[in-house]
C-alpha positions as CSV (number, residue, x, y, z in Angstrom):
1,M,-21.0,-97.1,95.6
2,T,-17.6,-97.0,93.9
3,N,-14.0,-96.5,94.7
4,S,-13.4,-94.5,91.6
5,K,-13.1,-90.7,92.3
6,L,-14.0,-89.9,88.7
7,L,-17.1,-92.0,88.7
8,A,-18.2,-90.6,92.0
9,C,-17.7,-87.0,90.7
10,L,-19.7,-87.9,87.5
11,F,-22.6,-89.3,89.6
12,F,-22.5,-86.2,91.9
13,I,-22.8,-83.9,88.9
14,F,-25.5,-86.0,87.4
15,Y,-27.6,-85.9,90.6
16,L,-26.9,-82.2,91.0
17,I,-28.4,-81.6,87.6
18,L,-31.3,-83.9,88.6
19,F,-31.8,-81.7,91.7
20,F,-32.1,-78.6,89.6
21,M,-34.6,-80.3,87.3
22,V,-36.8,-80.9,90.3
23,I,-36.5,-77.3,91.4
24,A,-37.4,-76.1,87.9
25,S,-40.5,-78.3,88.0
26,K,-39.2,-80.6,85.2
27,N,-40.5,-83.6,87.0
28,M,-40.8,-86.0,84.1
29,I,-37.2,-85.4,83.0
30,A,-36.1,-85.7,86.6
31,M,-37.9,-89.1,86.9
32,Y,-36.1,-90.3,83.7
33,M,-32.8,-89.1,85.0
34,M,-33.4,-90.7,88.4
35,S,-34.2,-94.1,86.8
36,I,-31.1,-93.8,84.5
37,G,-28.9,-92.9,87.5
38,M,-30.1,-95.8,89.6
39,L,-29.7,-98.2,86.7
40,L,-26.2,-97.0,86.0
41,E,-25.2,-97.3,89.7
42,A,-26.6,-100.9,89.8
43,L,-24.7,-101.7,86.6
44,V,-21.4,-100.4,88.0
45,N,-21.9,-102.4,91.2
46,L,-22.8,-105.5,89.2
47,I,-19.7,-105.2,87.1
48,R,-17.5,-104.7,90.1
49,V,-18.9,-107.8,91.9
50,Y,-18.2,-110.1,88.9
51,H,-14.9,-108.4,88.0
52,R,-13.4,-109.3,91.4
53,K,-13.9,-113.0,90.9
């Protein structure tokens, strides 16, 4: 995903919170968080692809 340790840690914490939301049966919040997380990961990858050129 990324070479940045800070960004990797932030995504890990974000998805850990997401995991606890699922355990707590907060499924709608978990779905919103999942879509935001996937969108942010795609955005980071897109920026990295165009930044290298």
